[in-house]
MOPAC internal coordinates of N, CA, C and O (Angstrom, degrees):
PM7 1SCF
backbone

  N    0.0000 0     0.00 0     0.00 0    0    0    0
  C    1.4448 1     0.00 0     0.00 0    1    0    0
  C    1.5251 1   108.71 1     0.00 0    2    1    0
  O    1.2310 1   120.27 1   -43.05 1    3    2    1
  N    1.3360 1   117.08 1   136.95 1    3    2    1
  C    1.4543 1   122.37 1  -178.37 1    5    3    2
  C    1.5219 1   109.98 1   -87.92 1    6    5    3
  O    1.2310 1   120.45 1   -46.56 1    7    6    5
  N    1.3173 1   116.74 1   133.44 1    7    6    5
  C    1.4626 1   122.24 1   179.00 1    9    7    6
  C    1.5303 1   109.57 1   -75.27 1   10    9    7
  O    1.2310 1   120.49 1   -46.42 1   11   10    9
  N    1.3283 1   116.67 1   133.58 1   11   10    9
  C    1.4627 1   121.69 1   178.15 1   13   11   10
  C    1.5280 1   109.28 1   -76.51 1   14   13   11
  O    1.2310 1   120.57 1   -44.77 1   15   14   13
  N    1.3246 1   116.51 1   135.23 1   15   14   13
  C    1.4611 1   121.70 1   178.15 1   17   15   14
  C    1.5238 1   109.23 1   -75.17 1   18   17   15
  O    1.2310 1   120.69 1   -33.37 1   19   18   17
  N    1.3089 1   116.29 1   146.63 1   19   18   17
  C    1.4664 1   121.32 1   177.53 1   21   19   18
  C    1.5272 1   109.22 1   -68.76 1   22   21   19
  O    1.2310 1   120.79 1   -44.25 1   23   22   21
  N    1.3234 1   116.10 1   135.75 1   23   22   21
  C    1.4598 1   121.31 1   179.35 1   25   23   22
  C    1.5276 1   108.77 1   -79.23 1   26   25   23
  O    1.2310 1   120.44 1   -66.76 1   27   26   25
  N    1.3279 1   116.77 1   113.24 1   27   26   25
  C    1.4610 1   122.15 1  -178.97 1   29   27   26
  C    1.5262 1   111.42 1  -113.75 1   30   29   27
  O    1.2310 1   120.69 1  -157.42 1   31   30   29
  N    1.3344 1   116.29 1    22.58 1   31   30   29
  C    1.4579 1   122.18 1  -176.12 1   33   31   30
  C    1.5212 1   112.91 1   -52.06 1   34   33   31
  O    1.2310 1   120.38 1   134.48 1   35   34   33
  N    1.3229 1   116.88 1   -45.52 1   35   34   33
  C    1.4700 1   121.02 1  -176.07 1   37   35   34
  C    1.5241 1   112.56 1   -68.81 1   38   37   35
  O    1.2310 1   119.92 1   165.88 1   39   38   37
  N    1.3211 1   117.75 1   -14.12 1   39   38   37
  C    1.4576 1   121.86 1  -179.05 1   41   39   38
  C    1.5358 1   112.73 1   -91.12 1   42   41   39
  O    1.2310 1   119.89 1   168.10 1   43   42   41
  N    1.3205 1   117.82 1   -11.90 1   43   42   41
  C    1.4688 1   121.39 1  -176.99 1   45   43   42
  C    1.5195 1   109.93 1   -69.45 1   46   45   43
  O    1.2310 1   120.70 1   -51.61 1   47   46   45
  N    1.3339 1   116.27 1   128.39 1   47   46   45
  C    1.4635 1   120.66 1   179.67 1   49   47   46
  C    1.5286 1   111.71 1   -95.10 1   50   49   47
  O    1.2310 1   119.97 1   156.30 1   51   50   49
  N    1.3405 1   117.66 1   -23.70 1   51   50   49
  C    1.4558 1   121.66 1   178.79 1   53   51   50
  C    1.5211 1   107.84 1  -165.22 1   54   53   51
  O    1.2310 1   120.55 1   -12.62 1   55   54   53
  N    1.3273 1   116.55 1   167.38 1   55   54   53
  C    1.4548 1   121.09 1   177.23 1   57   55   54
  C    1.5183 1   108.99 1  -153.21 1   58   57   55
  O    1.2310 1   121.06 1   -17.44 1   59   58   57
  N    1.3306 1   115.59 1   162.56 1   59   58   57
  C    1.4667 1   120.45 1   177.44 1   61   59   58
  C    1.5217 1   109.16 1  -149.96 1   62   61   59
  O    1.2310 1   121.32 1   -25.47 1   63   62   61
  N    1.3249 1   115.09 1   154.53 1   63   62   61
  C    1.4594 1   123.00 1   176.21 1   65   63   62
  C    1.5226 1   108.69 1  -116.24 1   66   65   63
  O    1.2310 1   120.66 1   -35.45 1   67   66   65
  N    1.3299 1   116.35 1   144.55 1   67   66   65
  C    1.4583 1   119.44 1   173.49 1   69   67   66
  C    1.5251 1   109.03 1  -154.18 1   70   69   67
  O    1.2310 1   120.97 1   -22.35 1   71   70   69
  N    1.3135 1   115.75 1   157.65 1   71   70   69
  C    1.4549 1   121.47 1   176.79 1   73   71   70
  C    1.5170 1   109.12 1   -93.43 1   74   73   71
  O    1.2310 1   120.57 1   -57.52 1   75   74   73
  N    1.3248 1   116.51 1   122.48 1   75   74   73
  C    1.4603 1   122.50 1   179.16 1   77   75   74
  C    1.5333 1   107.61 1   -90.56 1   78   77   75
  O    1.2310 1   120.37 1   -72.48 1   79   78   77
  N    1.3294 1   116.90 1   107.52 1   79   78   77
  C    1.4620 1   121.72 1  -178.22 1   81   79   78
  C    1.5239 1   112.51 1   -63.16 1   82   81   79
  O    1.2310 1   120.41 1   144.29 1   83   82   81
  N    1.3200 1   116.83 1   -35.71 1   83   82   81
  C    1.4622 1   120.40 1  -178.19 1   85   83   82
  C    1.5278 1   110.55 1   -66.55 1   86   85   83
  O    1.2310 1   120.21 1   133.03 1   87   86   85
  N    1.3328 1   117.20 1   -46.97 1   87   86   85
  C    1.4676 1   121.13 1  -179.10 1   89   87   86
  C    1.5330 1   112.25 1   -89.00 1   90   89   87
  O    1.2310 1   120.47 1   170.40 1   91   90   89
  N    1.3212 1   116.70 1    -9.60 1   91   90   89
  C    1.4611 1   124.06 1  -179.19 1   93   91   90
  C    1.5303 1   111.97 1    53.82 1   94   93   91
  O    1.2310 1   121.40 1  -127.45 1   95   94   93
  N    1.3515 1   114.93 1    52.55 1   95   94   93
  C    1.4581 1   120.43 1   177.44 1   97   95   94
  C    1.5252 1   110.94 1  -156.52 1   98   97   95
  O    1.2310 1   121.29 1   -20.75 1   99   98   97
  N    1.3334 1   115.13 1   159.25 1   99   98   97
  C    1.4583 1   120.68 1   176.13 1  101   99   98
  C    1.5156 1   109.35 1   -75.48 1  102  101   99
  O    1.2310 1   120.93 1   -40.11 1  103  102  101
  N    1.3241 1   115.83 1   139.89 1  103  102  101
  C    1.4643 1   121.43 1   177.99 1  105  103  102
  C    1.5241 1   109.14 1  -123.36 1  106  105  103
  O    1.2310 1   120.92 1   -34.43 1  107  106  105
  N    1.3116 1   115.84 1   145.57 1  107  106  105
  C    1.4529 1   122.62 1   176.64 1  109  107  106
  C    1.5243 1   108.45 1  -114.62 1  110  109  107
  O    1.2310 1   120.58 1   -53.06 1  111  110  109
  N    1.3275 1   116.50 1   126.94 1  111  110  109
  C    1.4637 1   121.79 1   176.43 1  113  111  110
  C    1.5142 1   108.29 1  -109.94 1  114  113  111
  O    1.2310 1   120.75 1   -53.65 1  115  114  113
  N    1.3360 1   116.18 1   126.35 1  115  114  113
  C    1.4635 1   122.99 1   177.02 1  117  115  114
  C    1.5230 1   108.15 1  -104.41 1  118  117  115
  O    1.2310 1   120.75 1   -47.92 1  119  118  117
  N    1.3362 1   116.16 1   132.08 1  119  118  117
  C    1.4586 1   122.05 1  -179.60 1  121  119  118
  C    1.5290 1   109.02 1  -110.07 1  122  121  119
  O    1.2310 1   120.48 1   -39.71 1  123  122  121
  N    1.3339 1   116.68 1   140.29 1  123  122  121
  C    1.4539 1   122.57 1  -178.67 1  125  123  122
  C    1.5233 1   110.13 1  -118.36 1  126  125  123
  O    1.2310 1   120.10 1   -27.22 1  127  126  125
  N    1.3417 1   117.41 1   152.78 1  127  126  125
  C    1.4664 1   121.37 1  -179.33 1  129  127  126
  C    1.5341 1   113.33 1   -55.29 1  130  129  127
  O    1.2310 1   119.95 1   153.47 1  131  130  129
  N    1.3220 1   117.70 1   -26.53 1  131  130  129
  C    1.4653 1   121.40 1  -179.80 1  133  131  130
  C    1.5238 1   112.38 1   -69.95 1  134  133  131
  O    1.2310 1   120.56 1   168.66 1  135  134  133
  N    1.3567 1   116.53 1   -11.34 1  135  134  133
  C    1.4584 1   120.49 1  -177.14 1  137  135  134
  C    1.5180 1   112.38 1    99.60 1  138  137  135
  O    1.2310 1   120.29 1   169.46 1  139  138  137
  N    1.3371 1   117.06 1   -10.54 1  139  138  137
  C    1.4586 1   120.01 1   177.70 1  141  139  138
  C    1.5201 1   110.24 1   -74.78 1  142  141  139
  O    1.2310 1   121.38 1   -26.33 1  143  142  141
  N    1.3245 1   114.96 1   153.67 1  143  142  141
  C    1.4552 1   120.44 1   175.31 1  145  143  142
  C    1.5186 1   108.24 1  -142.47 1  146  145  143
  O    1.2310 1   121.27 1   -31.30 1  147  146  145
  N    1.3199 1   115.17 1   148.70 1  147  146  145
  C    1.4513 1   121.37 1  -179.04 1  149  147  146
  C    1.5198 1   108.54 1  -132.45 1  150  149  147
  O    1.2310 1   120.62 1   -45.28 1  151  150  149
  N    1.3309 1   116.42 1   134.72 1  151  150  149
  C    1.4556 1   121.99 1  -179.58 1  153  151  150
  C    1.5172 1   109.16 1  -120.46 1  154  153  151
  O    1.2310 1   121.59 1   -47.21 1  155  154  153
  N    1.3486 1   114.56 1   132.79 1  155  154  153
  C    1.4576 1   121.44 1   178.19 1  157  155  154
  C    1.5180 1   109.06 1  -140.18 1  158  157  155
  O    1.2310 1   120.58 1   -23.14 1  159  158  157
  N    1.3367 1   116.49 1   156.86 1  159  158  157
  C    1.4635 1   118.37 1   172.81 1  161  159  158
  C    1.5320 1   109.32 1   -60.69 1  162  161  159
  O    1.2310 1   120.46 1   -39.19 1  163  162  161
  N    1.3079 1   116.72 1   140.81 1  163  162  161
  C    1.4605 1   120.63 1  -179.33 1  165  163  162
  C    1.5239 1   110.76 1   -59.88 1  166  165  163
  O    1.2310 1   119.99 1   150.69 1  167  166  165
  N    1.3241 1   117.63 1   -29.31 1  167  166  165
  C    1.4645 1   121.20 1   179.49 1  169  167  166
  C    1.5251 1   112.53 1   -64.46 1  170  169  167
  O    1.2310 1   119.96 1   162.02 1  171  170  169
  N    1.3402 1   117.68 1   -17.98 1  171  170  169
  C    1.4609 1   121.78 1   179.11 1  173  171  170
  C    1.5230 1   111.76 1   -99.33 1  174  173  171
  O    1.2310 1   120.10 1  -173.26 1  175  174  173
  N    1.3298 1   117.41 1     6.74 1  175  174  173
  C    1.4599 1   122.05 1  -177.48 1  177  175  174
  C    1.5246 1   110.43 1  -113.75 1  178  177  175
  O    1.2310 1   121.61 1   -26.23 1  179  178  177
  N    1.3115 1   114.53 1   153.77 1  179  178  177
  C    1.4527 1   120.30 1   174.18 1  181  179  178
  C    1.5184 1   107.18 1  -116.51 1  182  181  179
  O    1.2310 1   120.39 1   -61.97 1  183  182  181
  N    1.3397 1   116.85 1   118.03 1  183  182  181
  C    1.4459 1   122.10 1  -177.86 1  185  183  182
  C    1.5337 1   107.94 1  -111.12 1  186  185  183
  O    1.2310 1   120.59 1   -62.92 1  187  186  185
  N    1.3266 1   116.47 1   117.08 1  187  186  185
  C    1.4742 1   121.77 1  -179.81 1  189  187  186
  C    1.5105 1   110.11 1  -136.34 1  190  189  187
  O    1.2310 1   117.83 1   -38.95 1  191  190  189
  N    1.2806 1   121.73 1   141.05 1  191  190  189
  C    1.4622 1   124.34 1   -11.14 1  193  191  190
  C    1.5305 1   109.24 1   -76.38 1  194  193  191
  O    1.2310 1   120.77 1   -14.00 1  195  194  193
  N    1.3185 1   116.13 1   166.00 1  195  194  193
  C    1.4590 1   120.26 1   177.57 1  197  195  194
  C    1.5200 1   108.82 1  -138.43 1  198  197  195
  O    1.2310 1   121.50 1   -20.47 1  199  198  197
  N    1.2999 1   114.74 1   159.53 1  199  198  197
  C    1.4542 1   121.45 1   176.87 1  201  199  198
  C    1.5076 1   108.56 1  -126.96 1  202  201  199
  O    1.2310 1   120.51 1   -60.08 1  203  202  201
  N    1.3135 1   116.62 1   119.92 1  203  202  201
  C    1.4578 1   120.85 1  -179.92 1  205  203  202
  C    1.5182 1   108.56 1   -82.47 1  206  205  203
  O    1.2310 1   120.61 1   -51.85 1  207  206  205
  N    1.3486 1   116.43 1   128.15 1  207  206  205
  C    1.4736 1   120.48 1  -179.07 1  209  207  206
  C    1.5124 1   110.21 1  -121.40 1  210  209  207
  O    1.2310 1   120.10 1   180.00 1  211  210  209

């Protein structure tokens, strides 16, 4: 069974998206007030609300 990650959405102070040429995928980096940052493939993230354009 896979352990669910703790939802830290309300703690995020900023975020950014970029295309990783090496992995050939979009990545999302979340920044926290503590100075820590975490980067994951966008396919592993849930972004709400969103607007499809």
